[in-house]
Phi, psi and omega in degrees: 000340178284355183278353184269117177242127179269137178269117185242135179272120185293333177294316179294325179292318179292322178293326174299317182289326174294320179298319178295320176296319179296317179294320179292322177296316179298319182293319178298315179297318178299316180292319179296317179297312180297321177295318178297319177298319176296320176297314179299317180294323178293322174295319179297315182294321177294321178295320180295321178295324173297318178293325176293325175294322177297323179288323175298326179284332178283336187306310181301322182295315177296319178296324176298316178297318180299309185295322178294320179289328174292319177295324178293323177299324178281353177102007180268122179287149179290150179288152179288340181279354179284157177298158185300311181303321181294319177295319180296317175297327178288326179279343182297310179299326180295316179290327175297315180297319177295320179295323179294319177299316180296318179296321178296316180298314181294318179292327172296320177298315180297317181299314179296323180293317181295316178299312181297319178300315180296317177299318181291325178297311180294323177297317181293321176297318182293320178296320180291318178296316181297321184283314186270330185229075183290340182289332182281339185276344185275347187297317180291322181287335177282349177090013181292144180264156176277351178277130179278182186293336179274001179086012180267129183270329184266146183263004185285141183294327178296319179293318178300316179296323177295318183287330179284338179282120179231082180293136180286322182233125175270134181302130178093358179229164179282168181288149181281141177266328178231157183288151176298163186297327180292320178293320179297321179294320180293322178293324177292330181287332178289000000 
């Protein structure tokens, strides 16, 4: 048994030892980084837990403010035994409602004044026309229509020219077999 001699390359043996050292170094760095990351995460989670507890402590206070503000919207004043911020929040909708009522009253007054002013202006114009231009005021009373003899209601030259134009064929469509309803109505009036 002593006759077996293994041939070992010294370069390969030294490279193997270097590889083992590198792997151990990487494993050590990985362990240190993971421990540091776990420590940071535990501190973050404890801080987050403290903030969650603060929010849980705030919940009854916020609910008290909500119920007080809803009661104030219905017109119920907040109780004097409540904390000052809750009373202020409870009185806020009452003061907003009072301000809204005042604004509504003032806007109604302004609207009525504007309507009355416009009506008086039109009334004054009509009286002035009737006094200074009596011929213009008789047209409606004589029963004259605003429609002319061709059946055209508008007096603008562009509209009259459009209505007087009767193309037999519109580009892109087939020829008309019967006249449009407006033309038929105009022919019946003649």
